[in-house]
C-alpha positions in Angstrom: 13.0 -14.1 -95.2 12.7 -17.2 -93.1 14.3 -17.5 -89.7 17.0 -20.2 -89.4 15.7 -21.9 -86.3 17.4 -25.3 -86.7 20.7 -24.7 -84.9 19.1 -23.0 -81.9 16.6 -25.8 -81.5 19.4 -28.4 -81.8 21.4 -26.5 -79.1 18.3 -26.4 -76.9 17.6 -30.1 -77.4 21.2 -31.0 -76.5 21.0 -28.8 -73.4 17.8 -30.4 -72.3 19.2 -33.9 -72.7 22.3 -33.0 -70.7 20.2 -31.2 -68.0 17.5 -33.8 -67.6 18.9 -37.2 -68.6 22.6 -37.2 -67.7 23.6 -37.6 -64.1 27.4 -37.7 -64.5 30.0 -35.3 -63.1 33.3 -34.7 -64.8 36.2 -33.3 -62.7 33.9 -31.2 -60.5 31.9 -29.8 -63.4 28.2 -30.6 -63.3 26.9 -31.8 -66.6 23.4 -30.6 -65.6 24.8 -27.0 -65.3 26.3 -27.2 -68.8 22.9 -28.5 -70.0 21.1 -25.5 -68.5 23.6 -23.1 -70.0 23.3 -24.6 -73.4 19.5 -24.5 -73.2 19.5 -20.9 -72.2 22.0 -19.9 -74.9 19.8 -21.7 -77.5 16.7 -20.0 -76.3 18.3 -16.5 -76.5 19.7 -17.4 -80.0 16.2 -18.5 -81.1 14.6 -15.2 -79.9 17.3 -13.2 -81.7 16.7 -15.1 -84.9 13.0 -14.6 -84.7 13.4 -10.9 -84.0 15.8 -10.4 -86.9 13.6 -12.3 -89.3 10.6 -10.2 -88.3 12.5 -6.9 -88.7 13.9 -8.0 -92.1 10.4 -8.9 -93.3 9.0 -5.5 -92.3 11.7 -3.5 -94.0 11.4 -5.5 -97.2 7.7 -4.8 -97.6 8.1 -1.3 -99.0 5.7 -0.6 -101.8 6.7 1.2 -104.9 4.4 4.0 -106.1 2.2 3.3 -109.0 3.2 5.1 -112.2 0.6 5.9 -114.8 1.7 6.7 -118.3 -0.3 8.6 -120.8 -0.6 6.7 -124.0 -1.8 9.4 -126.4 -0.4 9.5 -129.9 
C-alpha cells in the first residue's frame, strides 16, 4: 500500500507560501500565522500517512504455510 502524500504536501506548500511570501494582515489576523498553522498541520498529516502506510505494509506481509501433497496413486 502506498501512502497518499499529495494532499499533505500541497497543504505544506500553501502554508509555506503564506508564511514566507505574503506580508498582508486581514482584520487583525496575521496571514503568516495561518501559514505556519497550515504547514504544521500538513507536516503532522504527512507523518500520520507514512506511519499508517508502514503499518499496513507490515500486516499485509503474512506468509501462508507451504502445503505439500502426496501424489501417490
